[in-house]
N, C-alpha and C positions, 0 to 999 in steps of 0.2 A: 473539612473542606468539601463542599458538595461538588461532585463531578458532573460535567455536562454530557451525561450519557444519552444514547439514542434509545428512546423508549421502545422502538421496534425490536431492538436486540437485547432487551433487558433479560437477564438470567438471574433467577432467585439465588440468593446467597447460599441457601442450603443445598441447592442443586450443584453449584460450583464446588461446594465443600466435599461433595461426594464423588466427583469425577477424579480419575487418576491422572497424575499423581496428586495426592491431597496437598502435599507440600512441594511446590515447584522446585524448591531447592534440593529436592531428593534426586533430581536429574543430574546434578553435578557432584563429582567426588572430590573430596579434599580441598574445597574452595569455600572461603567465607565471603559473603556478599557485602558490598559497601552499604546497601540498604535493601529493605524488603517492604512489600506492601501486603496487608492482609486482604482477605476476600471482601469484595464489595465494588459494584460498578455504579453505585449512586454516591457512596462516600467511601473513603479509603483512609487507613492509618499507615504511617510510615514509621519503620523501626530501624535501629542501626544494626541489630544482631538478631539471629534467629532465636536466641534464648529469651529475648524480651517479649515474644509473643505467646509463650507458653504453648497451649494446645491449639491456638487459633490457626486455621488453614492459611497457607501462604500463597497468594495469587501471583505475585511478581517478585523478581530478584534482579538487582543490578550489580555487576561485577566490574571491577577495575583491573585491567591487565591486557596483555596481548591476546587477541581473539584466537589465534592459532593454538596457543597453549591452553586457553579456556575450552576450546572445542575438543581438545584431547580428553578433557574430563567429563564431557557430556555423554550420557548413556546412548549407546547405539540405537538408531531408529526410533528416537523418543520425541522428536520435534515435528510438528505438523507443517509449519511454515517459517522459513527464514526470509525476512525482508529487510533490505538494507540499501543505503545510499553511501557507497564507498567514496573515499577521496578521488576525485577525477584526475585524469592525466593532463594536468594543465602545465603550460610552460612557465607561468609564474608561480613560485612556491607560495603555499598558504601556511598559516601558523599551525593549523591542524595536521599538516603533513600530507604530501601527495607525491606520487611517482611520475616520472617522465613517460611519454607514450612508448618510448623504446623498451622500457623495462617493466611496463605495467602488467602485460599478460602473464609473464612468469611470476611476478609478485603475486597476482590475484590467485593463481592456481594453487598456491599453498593453502589459502583459505577454502577454495572450492572443494578440494579433496576431503577436507574435514567436515564441510557442510554436507556433503553427499552421505557420509557415514552416519551423521547424527539425524538425518531426515528419515521420517517414516516412509514406508513404501509408497504410500499415496500422498507424500508431502511435496511442497513446492518451494522453489527458490526464486524470489523476485529481486531484481537488481535495477535500481534507478541510476542511470549513468548518463552524464553529459558528454557532448562531443568535444573535440579539441581542434586546434590548428597546427599546421606545419610551421616549423620555426622560421620566422621572418617572411613568410609567404601567405597570401590570402587564399590558401588551399586547405581543405579539410584533412584532418588525421583520420586514419582508418582504425585506430586502436580499439574502439569499442565494438566494431564489427569483427575485428581479429579476435577479441575476447569471446564473442558469441560463438564463433567458429571453433575456437580452442575448447570451449565448454561442451559443445553439442555434436560436433562432427565425429563420426566413427573412427576416423583417422586423425582426429585432432590431438592437441598437445595433452589434454587431460586423459584421453584414452591411452596415449603413449606412456604417460607417467603412472597412471592409476589403474588402467584397465577397465574403467567404467566412463560413461558419459551421461550428461543430462539430456533429457528430451526438450525440444524447443516447443513449449505448449502454445504460446501466442506472444505477439509483440504489442505493446501499448506505447503511447506517447503522451508525455506531459507538456502541455503548452502553458507557459507562464507569460501572460500578456504584460505584466508589470516589470519584466526583466530589463536590465539596463542595456543600452545599445552598445554592445561589445562584439568584437574587438574595436576599440575606439579608432585605431589607425585606419581600418578598412571601412568602418561604418559611418563615423561622424566626420572624419578628416578627409579622406580620399573619396568617400561616398561610393565605394565600388561593391559593397556587400550590404545585406540587410542584417538586422540584429538576430543573434542566435538565441532563440526563445523556446526551443524544444529539446527536452531530454528523451532519450530512448529509455524505455522500461522493459526489460526482458523478463518474461515469465517462463521459468524452466521448471521441469518436473522430474521426479525420480522414476515415475511410472508413466502410465498414459493419462493421468490426471482426469479420471472419470468419477471417482467416488466422492471426493470432497467438494469440488467447485459446484456452485449453485447460483446462477445469475438471478434467481428470484430474490436473493438476499441483497442485491444491489439495484433493485428496480428504481428508476428515476421517476420523479413526479410527472404526471401527464402535462403536456403543453396546453395552453388555452384552446388551441384548435382541436386537440384530441378530446378535451373535456366537452367541447361543444358537440362533437360528433357522438360521444357517449350519451350526453344528456338529451339531444334532440333526435338521435337515431338517423338512420340512412333510408331514404325513400327507396323502396324496392324497385329495381329496374334491371333491364337486361343490357349488359355491356355489348360493344360491337362484336366481341368474340362469341356472343350468344350465351355467355355464362350469366346466370341471373343472381345478382347480388341481393340477398334478402335482408330484412331488418334484424337478423340474428347477430349482426355485428354490434348491436347497441350496447350490451352490458358485459364488460369483461369480468373475469373471475379473479383477477389479481388487482393490486392497488398501485400499479405503476407499469411503465413500459420497459422492455428489455433494453439494457444499455449496449451500444456498440463498443468495440475495443478502444475507441477514442471517445472521450466524453466532451461535451460542449454545451453551451447554453445559447438560446436564441431569443430575439426580441419578438415575442408572440404578437405584439401590437402591429408588426409588419405583415402578419398573415391575415388576409381579408377574404379568403375563399370560403365558400359554404362547405358543409360536411360532404355533400355530394361531389363537389368539385375536387376536394382534397382526395377522396377515395378514387375518383376517376384518374387522377394524375399518378397514382401509384402503378408502376409498370410491373405487374405480376404476371409471370409466364402462365400460359393457359393450363399447362400440365400441373403446375403447382396449385393453381386455383381449383382445379378439379379435386385434387387431394384434400384441400382445405374444406371444400363444401361437402364432399362425400364422407370425410372423417369426422365432421362436426368440430373443426378446429377454429371456428370463427372467433371464439373468445381470445385464443392466443394470438390470432392474426391482428386483431383490432389494437393489440398493445404495441404493434410496430408502426402503426400509421403515423403519418406526419414526418416520417424520416426524410422525405424530399426537402424539407426546410431546415434540417439540422446538419451542420457541418460534421461529417463523419470523422472518426479517427483522430480527434484531439481531446485529451483529458485536460480541460481548461481549468486551472486553478491559479489565481494570482496570489503569489507568496508575498503578501504585504502586511500581515498582522504586526502591529507595533505596541499594543496595549494589553497583552495577555497577562494573566496572573503569573505565569513563569517569568516573563520579562520584568514585571514590576517587582517581584520578589528578589530577583537577581540584583536589580538596582538598589533595592532597599538594603540588602545584606552585602553589597559590594562583592558579588560573585561574578566570575567571568561568564559572559554570555556566549554560547556557541555561535560562530559567525555563519554557519552554513546549515540552518535548520530547514528541513523540508516540511511542507504544509501538512497539517494533520489529516486532511482529506485524502491524501495519497496513500498512506498506510492503512487507513481506515477502510478504503475501498477494497483493497486486496485481502485485508484481514476478514472482512465480511464475506467476500466472494469465494475465498479459497479455504476457509476454516469454519468449524462449527463452534458454538459456545462450549467452553470447557477445554478446547484444544490448546496447544502450547505454541506460542509465537516467539521467535528469536530474532534480535537485530544484532549483527556482529560488528557494526560501526555505529553504535547507538547515539553518540553525540549527546544531545539534550533529552533523548529518550522520548521522542514523540511517538514512536512505535509502541513503547510500553504503555504510554498514556492511553492510546487508542485501544489496545488490547484490554486494558483494565476496564475501560468504559463499555466495551462491547462483550464482556463476559468471557474473555480468554485469559489463560495463564500466559505469562511472559517472562523472558530472560533478556537482559541487556548487557552487552559487552562493549566496554569503551577503554581505550588506552589512557586517556587523559582524565586523571582523577578529578580535577576541578570542574570539568564539564559535567561529569556524572554526579558530582556533589550538588551542583545547581539544579540538576533534573529532578531532584526530590520535590521541587516547588511545583511540578506538574500534578502532584498528588495531595499535597498539604501546604498550608500557609507556613511561613517561617516560624511563627510563635507556636503553632500546633506541633511542628516537628521537634522543636526544642523541649516542649513539655512532655513528649513521649519518648525522647531519646536522651538519656543521661550521659551516654558515652559518645566518643567520636567515631563516626562510621569507619569501619576497618577496610582498608584497601587490600585487594588481592595482589600479591607480589610474585605470584608463580610465573 
């Protein structure tokens, strides 16, 4: 099965094979994976056991079991990024299991302690978490903010229990414009609230998060307005502040603009200003502009232009895919489809932003293993932990077609029962 890898993040297989650990399964002690994938971000092979691959490097491994027990088996400080979307604290119980807002924080801390221990010193912990409502009232729950406080405050619950805390590196927000209008009682019946379409995404770090993150790995494509300015240049002129803007803004050194912590798209057809007008509308403090001109940072500055026309602070991803190879294969084989899959763009963004090719990524609530799929395609090693065997079994179809898996796996995938 050919993977839809991003050509910008392609990592040669031989380079992946030489990064440590050569076998990602070496990071877990006394655990047998449900399936593994061999090295390859263009194509991948899925096997049921480690013995099946002989000497081939293992890039990914999926394990069935309670993540708390599996985390106990992970080598200390060996994982570069843990990214996950845990069951949210919803009043209505879901088939994949979820805690109430009242018990959520204490429940999650059991995982957080173990995540901290397995993270490398420059590692990150990214949590996609939706909000909730108070029982029977059109009022919001604070549970996800309480969780953030418990994980990061020096006198928070994690510090009390564990003696360590995460650092709060940055907050992100995922806006899903296709989300259904819920809660129906408040949104569609009484009409006293708008639909809840934004998830908080907490980026936590073990250290100061200086070494690994690099926003140049997640540059967004220039808007049409930015491209016009780059192509036509800017007529040199003096601003009212007496700063002279030269035509050195014309040619940037990178191939995209730096993303804000909320991502969004705009309809460039609505932008009708000339390059000169666009640049004049950017409110740059005089002191900052002095530094830009004196230090020759015009190339970097031009990458940020046009932001006045982009809605900041929304990572806009419509979670609407319904015809993916994974879904088709699950239907073909009568395999249970995970009901709460997050879109591949979400983990891909953080994997590319916070890790380098060859690093190790872990999802402790893997579900259908979208995280593992994106790690494989971007040249990272990956581990997936999921308590429901049927969901993890179906996740194999993110890497190979059903017939291909059957032809390379003569035995039934072994579930981890620890």
